[in-house]
N, C-alpha and C positions, 0 to 999 in steps of 0.2 A: 411529432417531435415535441419536447417539453416547451412550455411557453413561459416558464419562470425566468426571472432576470438572472444575469450572470455577472455579479459584482466581481471586480478584479482589483487586487492590490499588487504592488511589486513585492520583491523579496521580503519576507517576514523572518527576522532572525529568531534564533531559539530562545532569546530572552522574552519572547511573546508567550512562552509556556505559562499556563495558569499557575498562580502561586497558592491556591486554596487546598492543594493536596487531594482534590476530589477524585483524580484518576491516576494518581501516581506520577512518577517522572522518570521515564526511561532514559532521558538525557543525563541522568545521574547527578544533577545539580544538588550538591549538598548531601547526597546519600550513596555515592558510588554508582557504578554502572547499573543500569536496569536490566530486566530480563525480557527477552523477545521470544515469543513462541512463533515458529514457522511451521505452518501446516502444509505439507507437500515436500517431498524429498526428490523432486526431479531437477532438471537443470536450473530452472528459475528459483526454486526453493533453496537449493544448495548455494546458489550464487548470492542470494539475499542473506543466507546464514553466514557465509564467508565474509561478506562486506560488513555486516553487523558486528561480527567478532573483531575485525580489524578496527572497527570504530569504538571498541571498548565494551560492547554489550555482552551479557551472558545470553546464550542462545540454546533453546531447546527445540529440537527438530522432531517432527512427528509425521506419520502417514497413517493410512488406514491399516488396521491389523496389528500384529505383533511387532513391537518396536525392535525386537531382535533381528527382524528381517531387513532393517535399514542400518544396523550397526556398522557393517562394512562400508556402505555408502557414505555414512557420516565420517568414518575414519579416513576415507580417501578423498571425498569431495567437500567436506566441511569439518576439517580437523579442529577440535576444540568445542564442537557442538555436542550437547548431550541429547541422547535419544530417549523418548518415552512414549507412552500412549498420548493421543491427542488430548484427552481429558487431564492428564497430569501436566502436560506442557502448558495448557491454557490456565490451569489453576494457579500456577506460580508466575504467570506472565504479567508484565505491566502493559504490553502491547502484543496483539496478535496479527500475524500476516498470513493471509490466504494466498497460497501459491500452487493450488491444485487446478486440474482442468475445470473450467467454469461449470460445466454441466454436472459436476459432483457437488455443487453448493447445497443441493437438497439433502445430501447425506449428512451435513454438519448438524450437530446436536445444539439447538438453539439454547437449551437450558444451560449447557456447559459454557456457552459463550456469553451468556446474559451478564450485563454489567461491564463487559470488556469493550475497549476500543479496538476495532477490527479493520485492518487495512486490506482492501480489496485490490490485489495486484493481478487479477485474472482478466483474460480476454476471451471473447467468443470466436472460436475457430471451427465453423461447421465442417470444413473440409477434412479436419482431423479428428474432431470430437463428435461429429454427427449433428444433425439438425435438431434444434430445440425450439418448438413453436412459442413457448413462453418468452424465451430470451429474444426471439426475432420480433416479437410484437411489442416488447418493452421499449419505452423512450430511451432508457439507459439500463445497461445490464446490472449496474450496481444497485439500482432500485429493486431489482428482482432479488438480489442478495439480501438487501435490507428488509424486504418483506418477509423473507425466511427467518432472518435473525432479528426479530422484533425487539429483543432485549439488549441488543448491542448497539453501539455507535459506529456505523460503517463509514469509512473514509476511502475515497478512491485516489490511488496514486501508485507509482512504481510499475504500472502496467505499460507505460509509453517510453520505456527505455529497454534495450536489449540486455539480457543477463550478462553478457560479456562487457557491455558498455558500463553497466552498473559498477563492475569491479575496476574498470580501466580508467574511467573518466571523472571519478570523484576528486575534488580539489578543496583546499582549505578556504575558509570564509575570506572573502575579499580578493581571491585570486582572479586575475584577468580572464575573461571569457568562461567563467565557471558556468557549467551547464545548469539549467533550471528544470524543475519538475513541478507540475501542477498538482494541487491538493484540493479535492472537492468533498464537501460533507455538510451535513445539516447541524451538527452539534459543534458550537464554537470551541468548547474546551477540548473536544476530541480532535478537531482539525488543528488547533494550536499544538497539541501534543504530537501529532503526526508531522506538522511542519518542523518541529524541533528534531524529530527522528530523521527526516529527509536532510535537514541541514547537517546533522552530525555524520550522515553517510557520505557527505561531500558535495551536495547539490543545493542550489538556491531554491527554497520552496516558494511557490507563487500560489496565492489564494485564487482558486477557480470558481468559487461560489458554492452554491448548494449541491447536494448529491446528484440531482438531475442533470447538473452541468457536466457531470462526468461523461456525458455523451460525447463531449468535445475532445476527450482524450482517447476514444476508442479507435480500433483499427480503421484505416481509411481516411482519417481526419489529417489536416495539416500538422496538428500537434503530434499525433502518433508517428506520422511519417518523417518527422524531422528532429533535429537537435537544436535547441534554442537556449539563448541566455535569458535572464529574467525580463529584460526589457522587451525583447522580441516575443517571448511567451505571453507576457501580459497583453501586448497588442493583439496577438492572435486570439486570445480569449475574449477581448473586447469586440473583435470583429466576428467571432464564431457564430452568434445568433443569426446574422444575415447569411453567413456562409452555409448553415445547415437548414435555413428556412424556418426559424421560429423566432 
């Protein structure tokens, strides 16, 4: 298991978004709604697309192959989302969300995603996706994704909430018992950008520390298995190293 520290802060509001313009601003502050590319048109990807559209984002949905093959899916499951090739979706996006089977991460074009902030919303499910020795040996699966996407800033979040919960449980800022989601990443500007995105979707973002700390969000952990407010989630993250033995 990783031995790096796991710094935790409580809810970080979207005002924490960097103001230097270095990565764009999908929260739309001062520039209108941003554009989100969602790679993966299954249940998770379309739920993220619907939720982002309701939050005011422009959404481009893509899967492998001809985008015409997912036009009907988008019309029914994510009305308002545009469909395109993955390359075209990523090119115009301020933020990219990976919502495909984790084992397919190696098919992603690292050059296309270079310079992008990439949200890893994927989980390793060997029972349905087959066993993957590289993923099983890794301290955290997001680190495997980051090793493939060396030119991207990979951030882990959205993987520890059910797709139906993502749509049903979002609440305005300050609402009592607002659910929290952890955000883990190595690039401070990228994680600030993603925290703003999570906040706008209706959830309190909690800083989980570096990307290696994304292991605490994976299937089988207390964070993955439960629904928590920001205070409880921050406590679980502080206790996580002892809980997983690092």
